[in-house]
Every structure is written in C-alpha cells, then in structure tokens.
Backbone bond lengths (Angstrom), bond angles and torsions (degrees), N, CA, C in turn:
res aa  C-N    CA-C-N  psi(-1)  N-CA   C-N-CA  omega(-1)  CA-C   N-CA-C  phi
1 M - - - 1.455 - - 1.524 109.11 -
2 T 1.284 118.27 131.18 1.454 121.85 -177.36 1.516 111.12 -85.13
3 S 1.360 115.79 165.24 1.456 119.45 176.63 1.514 110.83 -63.74
4 R 1.353 117.16 -29.23 1.472 119.45 176.76 1.520 111.00 -65.24
5 A 1.350 115.87 -41.60 1.467 119.41 176.15 1.510 110.58 -62.92
6 H 1.336 115.65 -39.96 1.461 119.72 177.42 1.523 111.39 -57.58
7 S 1.344 116.89 -40.57 1.459 120.23 -176.44 1.515 112.21 -67.95
8 R 1.347 118.04 -15.81 1.460 120.13 -179.51 1.526 112.14 -91.34
9 R 1.291 117.95 11.29 1.454 119.99 -177.69 1.527 110.50 -62.32
10 R 1.328 115.61 138.26 1.460 121.94 -174.70 1.526 113.01 -106.09
11 G 1.302 117.65 -10.61 1.453 120.70 -176.88 1.517 112.93 -79.20
12 S 1.331 114.87 170.47 1.466 122.47 177.27 1.530 107.01 -123.07
13 Y 1.344 116.60 118.25 1.452 119.98 -166.73 1.523 115.14 -114.82
14 G 1.319 118.35 5.30 1.452 121.22 171.65 1.511 113.89 69.11
15 L 1.325 114.65 -163.29 1.467 123.36 -178.65 1.525 109.72 -123.09
16 D 1.327 115.16 142.66 1.461 119.53 175.61 1.527 109.57 -76.76
17 A 1.342 115.90 134.64 1.469 122.22 178.05 1.529 111.08 39.23
18 P 1.329 118.30 66.96 1.463 120.57 -174.33 1.520 113.94 -59.05
19 G 1.320 117.23 -27.42 1.462 119.72 178.14 1.515 112.89 -64.19
20 V 1.328 116.45 -33.59 1.469 120.39 178.37 1.522 109.67 -67.26
21 L 1.330 116.89 -45.62 1.469 120.34 178.92 1.523 110.85 -61.83
22 L 1.326 116.95 -41.00 1.460 120.34 178.59 1.526 110.82 -62.40
23 A 1.330 117.38 -42.66 1.464 121.16 -179.95 1.526 111.49 -64.51
24 L 1.328 117.15 -42.10 1.460 120.72 178.67 1.529 111.17 -62.91
25 S 1.328 116.48 -45.36 1.457 120.77 -178.33 1.524 111.47 -67.08
26 A 1.340 116.05 -43.38 1.461 119.86 179.61 1.527 110.65 -65.63
27 G 1.333 116.63 -40.13 1.460 119.55 177.87 1.515 112.16 -62.09
28 G 1.328 116.90 -41.11 1.460 120.25 177.11 1.512 112.52 -62.97
29 A 1.340 116.39 -42.85 1.464 120.43 179.71 1.529 111.51 -64.72
30 L 1.331 116.69 -42.09 1.461 120.28 179.60 1.533 111.80 -64.94
31 L 1.324 116.07 -39.48 1.465 119.11 178.40 1.523 111.64 -67.54
32 L 1.324 117.12 -35.97 1.466 119.58 175.65 1.527 110.80 -63.11
33 A 1.343 116.00 -42.42 1.465 119.86 178.40 1.532 110.29 -63.58
34 A 1.325 116.28 -40.68 1.467 119.86 178.79 1.529 111.07 -65.82
35 A 1.328 117.38 -36.96 1.469 120.82 177.46 1.526 110.73 -63.48
36 H 1.314 116.10 -39.98 1.462 120.43 178.65 1.533 110.48 -63.45
37 K 1.326 116.37 -43.12 1.463 120.47 178.82 1.532 110.93 -63.30
38 A 1.339 115.09 -43.04 1.464 118.97 179.45 1.522 110.97 -61.83
39 R 1.308 117.06 -38.39 1.468 120.50 178.64 1.525 110.73 -65.50
40 E 1.332 116.88 -39.47 1.467 120.65 178.95 1.526 111.08 -62.03
41 H 1.328 115.85 -29.90 1.468 120.38 -179.29 1.536 112.08 -96.56
42 A 1.307 115.49 18.86 1.472 122.16 176.09 1.525 113.27 60.52
43 L 1.312 115.81 29.76 1.478 120.32 176.24 1.528 107.50 -98.20
44 G 1.335 114.29 72.79 1.458 120.16 -170.23 1.516 114.65 -58.72
45 L 1.333 117.77 -49.97 1.460 120.53 -177.75 1.524 110.93 -64.46
46 V 1.333 115.64 -42.49 1.467 119.64 178.48 1.523 109.90 -61.20
47 A 1.334 116.91 -42.52 1.462 120.88 179.97 1.528 110.89 -61.10
48 V 1.328 116.23 -42.71 1.462 119.89 179.80 1.524 111.06 -63.85
49 L 1.326 116.96 -45.18 1.463 120.66 -179.72 1.530 111.46 -63.14
50 L 1.325 116.11 -42.07 1.465 119.75 178.24 1.524 111.14 -65.09
51 A 1.330 115.93 -40.21 1.465 119.57 179.84 1.527 111.11 -65.14
52 L 1.332 116.75 -40.41 1.461 120.03 178.53 1.533 110.92 -64.07
53 A 1.327 116.17 -42.54 1.468 120.06 177.78 1.530 110.54 -62.52
54 A 1.334 116.14 -40.87 1.466 120.57 178.63 1.519 111.13 -62.39
55 L 1.324 116.34 -45.38 1.460 119.90 179.64 1.524 111.34 -63.10
56 G 1.341 116.51 -36.03 1.453 119.79 176.96 1.523 112.13 -62.47
57 L 1.333 116.19 -44.43 1.460 119.55 179.22 1.525 111.76 -67.55
58 L 1.329 116.48 -40.37 1.464 119.07 -179.76 1.526 111.51 -68.65
59 A 1.329 117.28 -36.06 1.466 120.11 175.72 1.525 110.44 -65.50
60 T 1.337 115.80 -39.59 1.455 119.65 176.39 1.520 110.99 -63.09
61 S 1.343 116.74 -40.07 1.466 120.92 177.38 1.518 111.00 -60.37
62 A 1.348 116.12 -42.43 1.466 120.02 -179.74 1.527 110.88 -64.71
63 S 1.342 116.61 -42.36 1.458 120.60 178.00 1.524 110.79 -63.85
64 Y 1.310 115.85 -42.39 1.472 122.65 178.77 1.532 109.92 -59.34
65 L 1.335 116.35 -48.06 1.458 120.56 -178.18 1.528 110.95 -63.17
66 Y 1.321 117.09 -44.33 1.466 120.25 -179.47 1.528 110.53 -62.36
67 T 1.332 116.48 -46.79 1.461 119.47 -178.30 1.517 111.36 -61.70
68 S 1.336 116.49 -43.66 1.454 120.89 -177.46 1.523 112.44 -66.36
69 R 1.325 116.23 -37.45 1.466 120.61 -175.11 1.530 113.54 -89.46
70 R 1.345 117.19 -35.76 1.458 119.43 -173.04 1.525 113.92 -133.26
71 G 1.321 116.80 -44.43 1.458 119.78 -171.62 1.510 113.85 -58.39
72 K 1.328 117.65 -45.91 1.466 119.55 -177.54 1.524 111.14 -66.56
73 L 1.350 116.85 -32.12 1.461 120.25 179.30 1.528 110.62 -69.17
74 R 1.329 116.16 -41.49 1.459 119.58 176.87 1.531 110.54 -63.46
75 A 1.327 116.21 -41.30 1.464 119.68 179.80 1.525 111.07 -63.73
76 W 1.324 117.15 -45.25 1.463 119.80 -179.61 1.526 112.09 -68.46
77 T 1.324 117.26 -30.53 1.464 119.43 174.26 1.525 109.86 -58.93
78 R 1.340 116.19 -44.06 1.466 120.46 179.12 1.528 111.14 -68.29
79 V 1.338 116.94 -41.87 1.465 120.29 -179.23 1.524 110.77 -60.52
80 L 1.319 116.35 -48.76 1.466 120.47 -177.83 1.522 111.45 -65.90
81 A 1.331 116.85 -38.68 1.466 119.54 177.40 1.521 110.81 -62.02
82 G 1.334 116.58 -35.38 1.457 120.85 -179.16 1.518 114.69 -73.84
83 L 1.332 117.24 -11.62 1.460 120.22 -179.58 1.521 112.58 -81.68
84 G 1.322 117.88 -13.64 1.458 121.31 176.41 1.522 113.86 63.23
85 L 1.325 117.52 41.99 1.465 120.90 -179.98 1.526 110.12 -63.67
86 V 1.335 116.22 141.79 1.466 120.13 -179.32 1.528 112.23 -93.02
87 G 1.347 117.55 -13.57 1.458 120.11 173.09 1.506 116.50 111.48
88 D 1.339 117.50 -6.64 1.471 119.04 -179.88 1.528 112.12 -116.56
89 E 1.333 116.88 14.67 1.459 120.85 -176.77 1.525 113.14 -73.15
90 R 1.312 114.53 159.67 1.464 123.02 169.78 1.529 106.67 -103.96
91 V 1.331 115.49 119.80 1.469 121.32 -172.95 1.523 109.39 -119.90
92 L 1.328 116.39 138.18 1.465 122.41 176.57 1.518 108.88 -119.28
93 D 1.337 116.49 130.03 1.470 122.90 176.57 1.526 107.79 -111.39
94 L 1.345 116.22 112.99 1.462 121.85 -179.44 1.521 110.24 -87.33
95 G 1.338 116.79 123.81 1.456 121.06 -175.89 1.518 110.08 72.44
96 C 1.319 116.30 51.31 1.468 121.50 -170.40 1.515 113.82 -71.07
97 G 1.342 118.26 -18.97 1.461 119.95 -178.23 1.519 111.86 56.57
98 R 1.325 116.02 -136.12 1.465 120.55 -178.13 1.526 113.01 -82.23
99 G 1.333 116.47 7.32 1.454 120.02 168.10 1.514 116.92 96.37
100 A 1.337 118.30 17.98 1.461 119.71 -177.03 1.520 112.26 -57.70
101 V 1.337 117.24 -52.80 1.465 120.94 -179.62 1.524 110.61 -77.49
102 L 1.316 116.59 -36.16 1.461 121.18 178.98 1.519 111.22 -55.92
103 V 1.328 116.68 -46.19 1.467 121.38 -178.97 1.527 110.58 -67.39
104 L 1.341 117.27 -40.33 1.458 119.63 176.84 1.528 110.55 -57.52
105 A 1.337 116.29 -43.71 1.462 119.87 178.50 1.524 111.16 -66.04
106 A 1.330 116.92 -44.23 1.467 120.67 -177.05 1.521 111.93 -61.30
107 R 1.333 116.89 -32.56 1.464 119.96 177.83 1.527 112.15 -61.22
108 L 1.328 116.12 -25.62 1.459 120.62 -178.33 1.518 112.71 -93.86
109 L 1.346 117.37 8.21 1.464 121.73 -173.12 1.528 111.64 -123.88
110 P 1.315 119.99 62.97 1.463 120.18 -178.58 1.519 113.40 -60.95
111 R 1.330 117.25 -25.88 1.466 121.09 179.23 1.529 111.63 -116.71
112 G 1.320 116.41 9.18 1.456 120.93 -175.77 1.517 112.95 -112.51
113 R 1.329 114.44 -157.89 1.467 120.68 -175.00 1.524 108.90 -149.79
114 A 1.318 116.91 136.17 1.468 122.68 177.31 1.518 108.88 -119.86
115 T 1.321 116.26 123.84 1.462 122.21 179.54 1.515 108.86 -109.90
116 G 1.324 116.28 131.02 1.456 121.78 175.92 1.510 110.63 -112.25
117 L 1.331 116.09 131.57 1.467 121.45 -179.96 1.524 109.04 -122.69
118 D 1.342 115.92 136.35 1.462 119.54 -179.65 1.527 109.51 -159.36
119 L 1.340 114.73 160.03 1.463 121.92 170.43 1.522 110.79 -95.79
120 W 1.341 117.51 -4.02 1.465 125.25 172.43 1.532 112.88 62.28
121 S 1.333 116.71 48.72 1.463 121.53 176.99 1.525 110.44 -80.66
122 R 1.324 117.34 127.54 1.465 120.64 179.48 1.521 112.59 -84.30
123 S 1.326 117.76 -13.22 1.463 118.62 173.66 1.525 110.84 -75.30
124 D 1.328 117.00 -25.16 1.459 121.11 179.07 1.526 112.16 -87.05
125 Q 1.337 116.98 -24.09 1.462 120.98 176.57 1.522 108.53 -154.99
126 S 1.331 115.59 131.47 1.465 119.14 -177.55 1.528 110.40 -63.88
127 G 1.339 114.97 138.18 1.460 120.33 177.14 1.507 114.94 64.64
128 N 1.332 117.13 19.21 1.460 120.30 -176.35 1.523 110.94 -64.16
129 G 1.326 116.01 144.10 1.454 120.38 177.83 1.516 110.36 169.74
130 E 1.311 115.67 154.65 1.463 119.60 179.82 1.523 111.67 -60.70
131 A 1.333 116.19 -38.80 1.474 119.29 -179.55 1.528 110.66 -63.59
132 A 1.335 116.92 -38.92 1.471 120.26 178.99 1.517 110.69 -65.24
133 A 1.329 117.04 -41.94 1.462 120.18 178.28 1.524 111.25 -64.69
134 R 1.320 116.69 -38.77 1.464 119.91 179.22 1.534 111.02 -66.47
135 R 1.330 116.46 -41.41 1.475 119.47 177.77 1.526 110.68 -59.81
136 N 1.326 116.18 -40.99 1.457 118.92 -179.90 1.522 111.73 -66.16
137 A 1.318 117.35 -40.14 1.466 119.88 176.72 1.532 110.91 -61.14
138 I 1.323 116.65 -38.63 1.466 120.76 178.31 1.526 110.29 -67.45
139 R 1.325 116.82 -46.92 1.460 120.55 -179.61 1.519 112.18 -60.66
140 E 1.332 116.38 -34.03 1.461 120.47 -178.54 1.532 112.63 -87.45
141 G 1.333 116.51 -1.90 1.460 120.17 176.08 1.512 115.18 75.19
142 V 1.335 118.19 25.50 1.467 120.39 -178.53 1.532 112.06 -122.56
143 E 1.328 116.72 16.32 1.463 118.84 -174.90 1.524 112.57 -62.00
144 D 1.346 118.03 -24.75 1.459 121.02 -179.06 1.523 112.97 -72.30
145 R 1.339 117.81 -14.88 1.459 120.32 -178.89 1.523 112.76 -120.67
146 V 1.347 116.80 15.31 1.466 122.07 -178.76 1.520 110.07 -117.62
147 E 1.326 115.95 133.60 1.465 122.54 173.30 1.518 107.96 -122.22
148 L 1.337 117.15 137.09 1.456 122.07 179.81 1.528 109.31 -115.47
149 R 1.346 115.16 134.82 1.455 120.34 179.96 1.521 109.65 -132.01
150 T 1.321 116.28 142.28 1.458 121.35 171.60 1.513 107.98 -92.72
151 G 1.328 116.36 124.05 1.452 118.67 -177.91 1.509 112.35 -176.63
152 D 1.320 115.00 170.86 1.457 123.81 -176.49 1.521 108.75 -103.98
153 M 1.335 117.29 126.98 1.460 120.13 -177.81 1.529 112.58 -67.11
154 R 1.339 117.76 -12.19 1.458 120.35 176.53 1.523 112.29 -79.58
155 S 1.327 116.89 -12.31 1.464 121.60 179.46 1.528 107.41 -150.76
156 L 1.303 116.01 84.38 1.463 121.08 -171.15 1.532 111.34 -77.41
157 P 1.327 117.20 138.00 1.470 121.08 -179.35 1.532 112.35 -87.83
158 F 1.351 116.45 44.59 1.456 121.32 -176.84 1.520 109.64 -130.69
159 A 1.325 115.24 155.20 1.459 120.99 -178.91 1.521 111.60 -73.97
160 D 1.310 115.87 158.43 1.461 121.11 173.95 1.527 109.37 -56.74
161 G 1.330 116.65 137.44 1.455 121.01 174.51 1.508 115.45 66.16
162 A 1.324 117.23 25.94 1.465 119.90 -174.68 1.524 113.57 -78.98
163 Y 1.346 118.50 -16.89 1.463 120.39 -171.76 1.526 112.42 -127.98
164 D 1.332 113.58 147.43 1.467 121.05 176.40 1.526 111.41 -84.21
165 L 1.319 116.74 -27.13 1.467 121.45 -176.03 1.519 108.25 -147.23
166 V 1.328 116.55 131.29 1.469 122.06 174.40 1.518 108.13 -116.92
167 L 1.330 115.99 128.48 1.460 123.79 -179.95 1.521 109.84 -117.21
168 S 1.312 116.06 155.34 1.458 120.89 168.61 1.520 108.25 -155.52
169 S 1.318 115.84 132.51 1.467 120.85 -177.91 1.516 110.39 -124.57
170 L 1.323 116.22 111.89 1.463 122.43 171.55 1.520 112.36 55.83
171 A 1.320 116.45 41.62 1.465 120.17 -174.67 1.522 113.26 -125.21
172 I 1.327 118.67 -42.93 1.465 120.12 -170.37 1.525 111.42 -66.81
173 H 1.336 117.81 -29.38 1.474 119.64 179.80 1.521 112.25 -63.71
174 N 1.343 117.50 -18.27 1.464 120.45 178.64 1.524 112.59 -71.07
175 I 1.329 117.32 -12.52 1.464 120.94 174.94 1.529 107.19 -82.70
176 P 1.333 119.42 117.54 1.467 120.39 -169.17 1.521 115.44 -73.83
177 R 1.314 119.19 -33.88 1.465 120.76 -173.40 1.525 111.77 -92.10
178 P 1.335 117.39 133.67 1.469 120.07 179.12 1.529 113.32 -55.65
179 S 1.339 116.78 -39.53 1.464 119.50 -178.28 1.530 111.25 -64.99
180 E 1.337 116.41 -32.79 1.458 119.52 -179.64 1.528 111.60 -80.19
181 R 1.349 116.52 -31.46 1.472 118.25 172.15 1.528 109.30 -64.21
182 A 1.331 115.64 -40.15 1.465 119.80 177.88 1.526 110.98 -61.52
183 A 1.335 116.36 -37.78 1.466 120.14 177.94 1.523 110.70 -63.37
184 A 1.343 116.74 -39.43 1.464 120.43 178.65 1.528 111.05 -64.07
185 I 1.338 116.81 -42.33 1.460 120.13 177.95 1.524 110.41 -63.75
186 D 1.325 116.63 -43.51 1.463 119.86 179.15 1.526 111.66 -61.59
187 E 1.316 116.64 -39.05 1.462 120.47 178.00 1.531 111.07 -65.32
188 A 1.338 116.05 -39.95 1.468 119.60 177.66 1.526 110.15 -60.61
189 V 1.327 116.70 -41.92 1.465 120.63 178.96 1.527 110.51 -67.01
190 R 1.319 116.72 -40.75 1.475 120.87 -178.03 1.526 111.82 -58.73
191 V 1.329 117.22 -43.26 1.472 119.50 -174.45 1.528 112.45 -83.49
192 L 1.339 117.58 -3.64 1.462 120.53 174.49 1.528 109.93 -78.10
193 R 1.324 116.59 138.56 1.465 119.90 172.44 1.523 109.39 -71.78
194 P 1.322 118.35 158.33 1.458 119.78 172.35 1.533 110.70 -55.45
195 G 1.319 116.05 129.95 1.457 120.64 -176.09 1.518 113.70 86.57
196 G 1.328 117.31 -5.66 1.465 121.12 179.81 1.523 111.66 -72.52
197 R 1.331 115.24 164.03 1.464 120.29 -174.67 1.524 112.00 -119.35
198 L 1.318 112.97 158.29 1.463 122.50 -176.72 1.533 108.43 -129.91
199 A 1.334 117.35 137.87 1.473 121.51 175.62 1.521 108.09 -140.22
200 I 1.339 116.30 114.86 1.465 122.56 -177.49 1.523 108.64 -121.14
201 A 1.331 116.95 122.74 1.464 121.76 173.34 1.519 107.91 -108.88
202 D 1.342 116.28 133.01 1.461 119.15 -178.67 1.528 110.05 -157.80
203 I 1.333 114.99 163.25 1.468 120.11 -179.88 1.522 112.00 -98.51
204 L 1.321 117.63 -9.02 1.469 122.88 179.50 1.518 109.30 -141.15
205 H 1.327 115.92 155.81 1.475 123.84 166.90 1.533 114.69 68.43
206 T 1.323 119.61 13.12 1.466 118.57 -175.91 1.534 112.07 -67.02
207 A 1.332 117.46 -34.66 1.471 118.95 175.97 1.525 110.41 -63.52
208 E 1.325 116.07 -36.16 1.467 122.11 176.96 1.530 109.96 -62.38
209 Y 1.342 116.72 -44.54 1.466 120.06 179.17 1.532 110.28 -62.55
210 A 1.329 116.15 -43.93 1.466 119.92 -177.64 1.525 110.91 -62.43
211 R 1.333 117.47 -43.30 1.467 120.48 179.30 1.522 110.67 -62.15
212 Q 1.321 116.38 -42.22 1.461 119.52 -179.22 1.527 111.40 -65.04
213 L 1.316 116.71 -41.64 1.461 119.83 179.71 1.525 111.14 -64.24
214 Q 1.322 116.48 -40.44 1.464 119.36 176.10 1.524 110.54 -62.79
215 G 1.331 115.92 -41.14 1.455 120.24 179.03 1.508 113.53 -66.10
216 R 1.326 116.83 -24.75 1.468 120.95 178.18 1.524 111.98 -88.44
217 G 1.323 116.36 4.48 1.456 119.87 174.67 1.511 115.58 87.68
218 L 1.333 118.98 11.54 1.457 119.80 176.60 1.522 110.17 -73.47
219 S 1.294 116.15 151.46 1.461 121.56 -179.54 1.524 110.01 -106.91
220 E 1.327 115.99 171.28 1.471 122.81 176.81 1.539 111.32 54.79
221 V 1.326 116.68 34.82 1.468 120.20 -179.85 1.527 108.58 -75.00
222 R 1.322 115.70 120.43 1.461 120.95 -178.88 1.520 109.41 -135.94
223 E 1.319 114.59 146.18 1.468 121.64 176.69 1.521 107.82 -129.69
224 R 1.330 116.28 132.30 1.464 119.51 -179.83 1.521 110.35 -152.80
225 S 1.321 114.90 161.05 1.463 120.88 176.52 1.520 109.97 -77.76
226 L 1.323 116.51 147.35 1.462 121.49 172.53 1.526 111.74 -92.13
227 G 1.340 116.65 6.85 1.455 120.26 171.45 1.518 114.16 89.10
228 P 1.346 116.58 169.36 1.473 121.26 -176.32 1.522 114.04 -63.38
229 G 1.318 117.81 -21.83 1.464 119.51 175.38 1.511 113.12 -68.91
230 C 1.336 116.53 -7.25 1.467 121.68 179.29 1.524 110.95 -122.18
231 W 1.343 116.46 30.15 1.460 121.47 174.94 1.528 110.08 -91.16
232 F 1.332 115.62 133.29 1.466 120.21 168.15 1.528 109.61 -91.69
233 G 1.290 116.25 14.08 1.453 125.22 -176.42 1.509 107.08 142.03
234 P 1.344 118.51 164.67 1.466 121.04 -176.24 1.520 113.96 -58.12
235 W 1.327 116.90 -28.00 1.465 120.05 -178.39 1.537 111.31 -103.22
236 M 1.330 117.76 9.33 1.464 121.09 179.88 1.520 109.84 -130.81
237 A 1.326 116.15 60.25 1.462 121.23 178.33 1.525 109.87 -80.34
238 T 1.320 116.12 141.83 1.462 121.37 177.18 1.523 109.64 -87.31
239 R 1.329 116.08 132.53 1.464 121.87 177.89 1.524 109.12 -121.52
240 L 1.314 114.91 152.63 1.458 121.58 -176.60 1.518 110.12 -115.63
241 V 1.331 116.06 132.57 1.466 122.42 173.53 1.514 107.58 -114.20
242 T 1.331 116.70 127.22 1.465 121.52 175.93 1.514 109.76 -124.25
243 A 1.323 116.16 153.02 1.465 120.89 -179.21 1.526 109.40 -162.67
244 R 1.324 114.85 164.51 1.469 121.09 177.43 1.534 108.49 -127.52
245 K 1.326 115.96 137.27 1.458 121.36 177.29 1.521 109.72 -79.06
246 A 1.302 116.83 141.57 1.471 120.91 -179.23 1.521 110.72 -59.32
247 S 1.309 115.41 141.21 1.475 120.45 178.69 1.528 110.38 -73.43
C-alpha cells in the first residue's frame, strides 16, 4: 500500500492514551505560564529554565499527536507491505482498538480474513469500542473480510494454528505484570500456524518479547526501531519485533 493510498483513509481512529497527551499539553501550558510569571518578577534564569521545560513538553505533545494520528499508520503501511502477503491469509490483530492496523491488513486480503480482538478500553484509545471499529471497516470498504471479537489476549478464544499472521500495535505493554505479558506472547505463538509470522510494535518491553520468542523456538526474531516518525516523545520510541514460527 502506498503513502498515497494511506492518505485516502476514510476511517476515524482516535488518539492513543488520550490522558497522557492531555497531561503533556497541560503541563507545557502551565510551565509557560509559570515562566511568564517568573519573568515578571525579574527571575530571568528561572524563567528561561521553565520556558525550556515547557517547550520540551509541548514538543513531546506534538510528536505524540503526530505519531498517534499519522506516524504509526505510515509505519504499519511499510511493515505490512514488507511482509509480502499474497492476499488469502488469515490475520489476527491483538488489541485492535478502532481498527487502524486491522483495516490496513484487511486491505491487503481480498481473499483472506482479518480478525480484531480487544477489550475496548477507552483509556488506552479515545472513543474505543467495537462499534467504532466496525464503522471504520465499513467506511474503508473492508467489512466483508473483517471480524471483531471481544476478548483477552492472555487467553485467546481461537484454535491452535488458526492464523497465518498475528499483529499487535501498542497494546501488550498495557498488561502490567510480566507473567501476564508472557502469557499474551505465548497465546500469540499458539494460534500461529507452523511457518506463520508475528509482528509486534510497542513502546515498552520489546526486548522482553524478543527474548521470549527466541526461547519458544521461533526463528528470524528481529527487533528494530520504527524511526522518529513513530515517537510518542524522545523517551517513547516505538520498536517492532518480528518472528516466524517453526514449520
């Protein structure tokens, strides 16, 4: 899928963790106000330091907004194009949210099927919900090849080897306990067919995922950055882990 095709997207995909973006923006605004007050009281150095901190938070907010609205979609467009899908695969998106990555995958599956699974938390994505994901699939013209399920990625309601490709975007880190994140990774591996592939993008724990996949005997395990266009801030870079299940 080209970047031009990406620009024609008709769906509405919300913001990731909107509370975080609100906190960053509000913090920047408050620091700017404090810098102005410090300047009025002739506290020049304090004003400069506060202004620099404010600019840092506001720049982070801008990066966060871009990544959430556009950057991650551009990155996933490239990731999916690089997988060389033939169009008849069965694809599972864990933590699909409003369907941003799910729809991108479904566009590449004229003879296949894309399943999205989520618990539909609105703190993790604004306006999240099964109805929102379904509307987006309809708007993008892929509703005939998309299935939506409510479920927990730590205990997937699917048979062993049911999918050719398992995806997850910015979702597994929301599981707080390491043992439960490990359970989610194990479930992703379980539902992959022999020779199937896995692609996980996340802002935390990607080295942990890669080690676990290697320990489970997957091959071609690689971890890499998705670049500055996928930063939620300088300390929140998105990284991608890919792997293949043994045949």
